C-alpha positions as CSV (number, residue, x, y, z in Angstrom):
1,M,-0.3,5.5,16.8
2,D,2.0,2.8,15.7
3,P,2.3,0.1,18.5
4,S,5.8,-0.7,17.7
5,A,6.8,3.0,17.8
6,S,5.2,3.4,21.2
7,S,6.9,0.2,22.5
8,T,10.2,1.5,21.4
9,T,9.7,4.8,23.1
10,G,8.6,3.1,26.3
11,T,11.8,1.0,26.6
12,R,14.3,3.6,25.4
13,L,17.5,3.4,27.4
14,R,18.2,6.4,29.7
15,P,21.8,7.7,29.8
16,G,22.0,6.9,33.5
17,T,21.0,3.2,32.8
18,I,23.8,2.9,30.2
19,I,26.4,4.4,32.4
20,L,25.4,2.2,35.4
21,L,25.5,-1.0,33.3
22,A,28.9,0.0,31.8
23,C,30.4,0.8,35.2
24,M,29.1,-2.5,36.6
25,D,30.7,-4.4,33.6
26,V,34.0,-2.7,34.2
27,L,33.9,-3.5,37.9
28,V,33.2,-7.2,37.2
29,V,35.9,-7.5,34.6
30,A,38.4,-5.7,36.9
31,A,37.6,-7.9,39.8
32,F,38.0,-11.0,37.5
33,L,41.4,-9.8,36.3
34,W,42.5,-9.1,39.8
35,A,41.5,-12.5,41.0
36,A,43.1,-14.2,38.0
37,E,46.4,-12.3,38.9
38,H,46.5,-12.8,42.6
39,T,44.9,-16.2,43.2
40,S,45.8,-19.7,42.2
41,P,43.8,-21.3,39.3
42,P,40.8,-23.3,40.7
43,P,39.8,-26.7,39.2
44,L,38.5,-26.8,35.7
45,P,34.7,-27.3,36.6
46,L,34.9,-24.4,39.1
47,T,36.7,-22.2,36.5
48,V,34.0,-22.9,33.9
49,L,31.2,-22.1,36.5
50,L,32.9,-18.8,37.5
51,L,33.5,-17.7,33.9
52,L,29.8,-18.5,33.0
53,A,28.6,-16.6,36.0
54,I,30.7,-13.6,35.1
55,V,29.6,-13.7,31.5
56,G,26.0,-13.9,32.7
57,V,26.4,-11.0,35.0
58,V,28.0,-8.9,32.2
59,V,25.8,-9.8,29.3
60,G,22.5,-10.7,31.0
61,P,21.2,-7.2,31.7
62,W,22.1,-6.1,28.2
63,A,20.4,-9.1,26.7
64,W,17.2,-8.4,28.7
65,L,17.2,-4.8,27.7
66,A,17.8,-5.8,24.0
67,D,14.8,-8.2,24.2
68,R,12.5,-5.5,25.6
69,R,13.6,-2.9,23.0
70,L,13.1,-5.4,20.2
71,A,9.7,-6.6,21.5
72,G,7.3,-7.0,18.6
73,E,10.1,-7.1,16.0
74,A,10.1,-10.7,14.8
75,V,13.0,-10.4,12.4
76,A,15.3,-8.6,15.0
77,G,14.1,-11.1,17.7
78,R,15.3,-14.1,15.6
79,I,18.6,-12.4,14.9
80,L,19.1,-11.7,18.6
81,R,18.3,-15.3,19.5
82,R,20.8,-16.5,16.9
83,V,23.5,-14.3,18.4
84,L,22.8,-15.7,21.8
85,F,22.8,-19.3,20.5
86,G,26.0,-18.8,18.6
87,G,27.7,-17.4,21.7
88,A,26.5,-20.4,23.7
89,V,27.7,-22.9,21.1
90,L,31.2,-21.2,21.0
91,A,31.5,-21.3,24.8
92,G,30.2,-24.9,24.9
93,T,32.7,-25.9,22.3
94,G,35.5,-24.4,24.2
95,V,34.5,-26.2,27.4
96,V,34.3,-29.6,25.5
97,V,37.7,-29.0,24.0
98,A,39.1,-28.1,27.4
99,A,37.6,-31.2,29.0
100,L,39.2,-33.4,26.2
101,I,42.5,-31.8,26.9
102,A,42.2,-32.2,30.7
103,A,41.6,-35.9,30.1
104,G,45.1,-36.3,28.6
105,G,47.0,-36.1,31.9
106,R,48.5,-33.6,34.2
107,E,50.0,-31.4,31.4
108,G,46.6,-31.4,29.7
109,A,44.9,-30.4,32.9
110,D,47.2,-27.4,33.2
111,A,46.3,-26.3,29.7
112,A,42.6,-26.9,29.9
113,G,41.8,-23.9,32.1
114,P,43.3,-21.3,29.7
115,V,41.5,-23.0,26.8
116,A,38.2,-22.8,28.5
117,M,38.8,-19.3,29.7
118,F,39.7,-18.1,26.3
119,A,36.6,-19.7,24.6
120,I,34.1,-18.5,27.2
121,L,35.6,-14.9,27.3
122,V,35.6,-14.6,23.5
123,A,32.0,-15.9,23.4
124,G,31.1,-13.4,26.1
125,L,32.7,-10.5,24.2
126,L,30.8,-11.4,21.0
127,L,27.6,-11.7,22.9
128,L,28.1,-8.4,24.6
129,V,28.8,-6.6,21.3
130,G,25.8,-8.3,19.8
131,V,23.2,-7.4,22.4
132,V,24.5,-3.9,22.7
133,V,25.0,-3.0,19.0
134,L,22.2,-5.1,17.4
135,P,19.2,-3.1,18.9
136,W,20.8,0.3,18.2
137,L,21.7,-0.7,14.6
138,F,18.3,-2.3,13.9
139,L,16.3,0.7,15.3
140,L,18.5,3.2,13.5
141,T,17.9,1.3,10.2
142,R,14.3,1.1,10.8
143,T,14.0,4.8,11.6
144,L,15.9,5.8,8.5
145,A,13.6,3.4,6.4
146,R,10.5,5.0,7.9
147,E,11.7,8.5,7.3
148,R,12.5,7.6,3.7
149,A,9.1,6.1,3.3
150,A,7.4,9.1,4.8
151,R,9.4,11.4,2.5
152,V,8.4,9.3,-0.5
153,R,4.7,9.5,0.5
154,A,4.9,13.2,1.0
155,E,6.5,13.6,-2.5
156,E,3.7,11.5,-4.0
157,R,1.0,13.4,-2.2
158,A,2.5,16.7,-3.5
159,E,2.7,15.3,-7.1
160,V,-0.9,14.2,-6.9
161,A,-2.0,17.6,-5.5
162,T,0.0,19.4,-8.2
163,H,-1.6,17.3,-11.0
164,L,-5.1,17.7,-9.6
165,H,-4.5,21.4,-9.5
166,D,-3.2,21.6,-13.0
167,S,-6.0,19.5,-14.6
168,V,-9.2,18.9,-12.7
169,L,-9.4,21.9,-10.5
170,Q,-8.4,24.3,-13.3
171,T,-11.1,22.7,-15.5
172,L,-13.8,22.9,-12.8
173,T,-13.0,26.6,-12.4
174,L,-13.4,27.2,-16.2
175,I,-16.7,25.2,-16.2
176,Q,-18.0,27.5,-13.5
177,K,-17.1,30.5,-15.5
178,R,-18.8,29.1,-18.6
179,A,-21.9,27.8,-17.0
180,G,-24.0,29.4,-19.7
181,D,-22.2,27.7,-22.6
182,P,-23.1,23.9,-22.6
183,A,-20.9,23.2,-25.5
184,A,-17.9,24.7,-23.9
185,M,-18.6,22.9,-20.6
186,A,-18.9,19.5,-22.5
187,R,-15.6,20.2,-24.3
188,L,-13.8,21.0,-21.0
189,A,-15.3,18.0,-19.3
190,R,-14.1,15.7,-22.1
191,H,-10.7,17.3,-22.0
192,A,-10.4,16.8,-18.2
193,E,-11.6,13.1,-18.5
194,R,-9.0,12.4,-21.2
195,E,-6.2,14.0,-19.3
196,L,-7.1,12.2,-16.0
197,R,-7.4,8.8,-17.7
198,G,-4.0,9.3,-19.3
199,W,-2.5,10.2,-16.0
200,L,-4.1,7.2,-14.1
201,Y,-3.6,4.5,-16.7
202,G,-0.7,5.7,-18.7
203,P,-0.3,7.7,-21.9
204,D,-1.7,6.4,-25.2
205,A,0.2,6.0,-28.5
206,G,-0.6,9.5,-29.5
207,V,1.6,11.1,-26.9
208,P,4.5,13.1,-28.5
209,A,7.9,11.3,-28.4
210,D,10.1,14.4,-28.2
211,L,10.4,17.6,-26.2
212,A,9.2,19.9,-29.1
213,G,6.1,17.8,-29.7
214,S,5.3,17.8,-26.0
215,L,5.6,21.5,-25.8
216,R,3.4,21.9,-28.9
217,A,0.8,19.7,-27.3
218,A,0.9,21.8,-24.1
219,A,0.6,25.0,-26.1
220,A,-2.3,23.6,-28.2
221,E,-4.1,22.6,-25.0
222,V,-3.8,26.1,-23.5
223,E,-5.0,27.5,-26.8
224,D,-8.0,25.2,-26.9
225,R,-8.9,25.8,-23.2
226,F,-8.4,29.6,-23.0
227,G,-8.7,30.9,-26.6
228,V,-5.2,32.5,-26.5
229,S,-2.4,32.3,-29.1
230,V,0.8,30.5,-28.0
231,E,3.9,31.4,-30.1
232,L,6.4,28.5,-29.8
233,V,10.1,28.6,-30.8
234,S,12.1,25.5,-30.0
235,V,15.9,25.0,-30.5
236,G,17.7,21.6,-29.9
237,S,16.3,18.4,-28.4
238,C,16.7,16.0,-25.5
239,P,15.3,12.7,-24.5
240,L,11.7,12.9,-23.2
241,D,12.2,11.2,-19.9
242,E,10.3,11.8,-16.7
243,R,12.4,14.8,-15.8
244,A,11.8,16.5,-19.2
245,R,8.0,15.7,-18.9
246,G,8.1,17.4,-15.6
247,V,9.5,20.5,-17.2
248,V,6.8,20.4,-19.9
249,A,4.2,20.2,-17.2
250,A,5.6,23.2,-15.3
251,A,5.7,25.1,-18.7
252,G,2.1,24.2,-19.2
253,E,1.2,25.6,-15.8
254,A,3.1,28.8,-16.6
255,L,1.1,29.0,-19.9
256,T,-2.1,28.4,-18.0
257,N,-1.3,31.1,-15.5
258,A,-0.5,33.6,-18.3
259,A,-3.7,32.8,-20.2
260,K,-5.8,33.1,-17.0
261,H,-4.3,36.2,-15.3
262,A,-2.2,38.2,-17.8
263,G,-5.1,39.5,-19.8
264,V,-3.3,39.2,-23.2
265,A,-4.2,37.5,-26.4
266,K,-0.7,36.0,-27.1
267,V,1.9,34.3,-25.0
268,S,5.4,33.4,-26.0
269,L,7.0,30.0,-25.4
270,Y,10.7,29.5,-26.0
271,A,12.6,26.2,-25.5
272,E,16.3,25.6,-26.0
273,V,18.7,22.6,-25.3
274,A,22.4,23.6,-25.3
275,G,25.4,22.6,-23.3
276,G,23.6,19.9,-21.4
277,E,20.9,22.4,-20.1
278,L,17.2,22.6,-21.0
279,L,15.8,26.1,-20.9
280,V,12.1,26.8,-21.2
281,A,10.8,30.4,-21.0
282,V,7.2,31.5,-20.9
283,R,6.7,35.3,-21.5
284,D,3.7,37.5,-21.7
285,R,3.2,41.3,-21.9
286,G,0.3,41.3,-19.6
287,R,-0.5,43.0,-16.3
288,G,2.1,41.2,-14.2
289,F,2.0,41.0,-10.5
290,D,3.9,41.5,-7.2
291,P,5.5,38.2,-6.2
292,A,5.8,39.4,-2.6
293,A,2.0,39.9,-2.5
294,T,1.1,36.5,-3.9
295,G,-1.3,34.7,-1.6
296,R,-1.0,31.2,-0.4
297,D,-3.9,30.2,-2.6
298,R,-1.7,30.5,-5.7
299,H,-0.9,26.8,-5.6
300,G,0.0,26.8,-9.3
301,L,2.9,29.2,-8.7
302,A,4.3,27.7,-5.6
303,E,3.9,24.0,-6.3
304,S,3.1,23.4,-9.9
305,I,6.1,25.4,-11.1
306,V,8.6,26.2,-8.3
307,G,8.0,23.1,-6.3
308,R,7.9,20.8,-9.2
309,M,11.2,22.1,-10.6
310,Q,12.9,21.8,-7.2
311,R,11.8,18.1,-7.0
312,L,13.2,17.6,-10.5
313,G,16.6,19.1,-9.5
314,G,16.1,22.2,-11.6
315,T,15.3,25.9,-11.0
316,A,12.3,28.1,-11.7
317,T,12.9,31.9,-11.9
318,I,10.0,34.3,-12.1
319,H,10.6,37.8,-13.4
320,T,7.5,40.1,-13.0
321,A,6.2,43.4,-11.7
322,P,2.8,45.1,-11.9
323,G,2.2,46.4,-15.4
324,S,5.5,44.9,-16.8
325,G,4.3,41.4,-17.9
326,T,5.7,38.1,-16.6
327,E,8.6,35.8,-17.6
328,V,8.9,32.3,-16.1
329,E,12.3,30.7,-16.8
330,L,12.8,27.0,-16.2
331,R,16.3,25.3,-16.2
332,L,17.2,21.7,-15.9
333,Q,20.4,19.8,-16.6
334,V,19.7,17.1,-19.2
335,A,21.4,14.6,-21.6
336,V,21.8,16.1,-25.0
337,T,20.6,14.1,-28.0
338,T,23.5,13.7,-30.6
């Protein structure tokens, strides 16, 4: 468990504590205002001491709670100390100015009290806002940052799992099925090694630069691995960015599923870019399947196709029924090449 997280949970303010402190602050301020209205002003030193005591009573509990809530947070602790130091400097400056005014005679002495009162009260208000708002704002920001980091890690794990399923696990399955053919096993192993190296260390210079070339490479790969024929028709083009590569990967997984499960010798692959939308359709006239009866082990369908397209901001629609073949339709908004 994260120590900072447990510390934050252990010092979380209860609603009753917040209400009690707020009521106490209101009572102290009300008593001060009543005394200022119904009593004569005390001497300047006594005025300063009373104001400092009131600010301490109002701000002190909140500052203590803020220090506890931010325990272990070095950056937030430094900011909190700077807020307290800034408030003390402001109050001290007001007292010094008031003392200088008081040294100028009787008229200055009458004006010194309000000056000191104003400076100390403004400093106290700023301190109160700082010690109340700073912990909440810092912890909120930290929580949002941690949630975002967790979401990014989850997406990265999903992408790694998807890629491993599309490449390594598929190849291992094929190697098991062709255990009696050493040549085929060596070819599949070389193919898996080349694909994994390209994914880990980046693509080489032979990677296609456009959408049609990438789809042709994906079709050739399926033909090479499964011995089926892929009929490709491509219309239009778009930049081959990360999103388009993701669609090509999803189309490759759809081709792989058709080659493995459809029981046909030919699969159709159609790609079209028009009106700012990329459409890729993979069709076969094979045995089809019942989507409602698809098991959880069909990771390729749920994650490699549907999940991948959702992460890219697109859609994946699967039309199939037992005995009626399968069509996988991928759609994504893209920039059109002029």
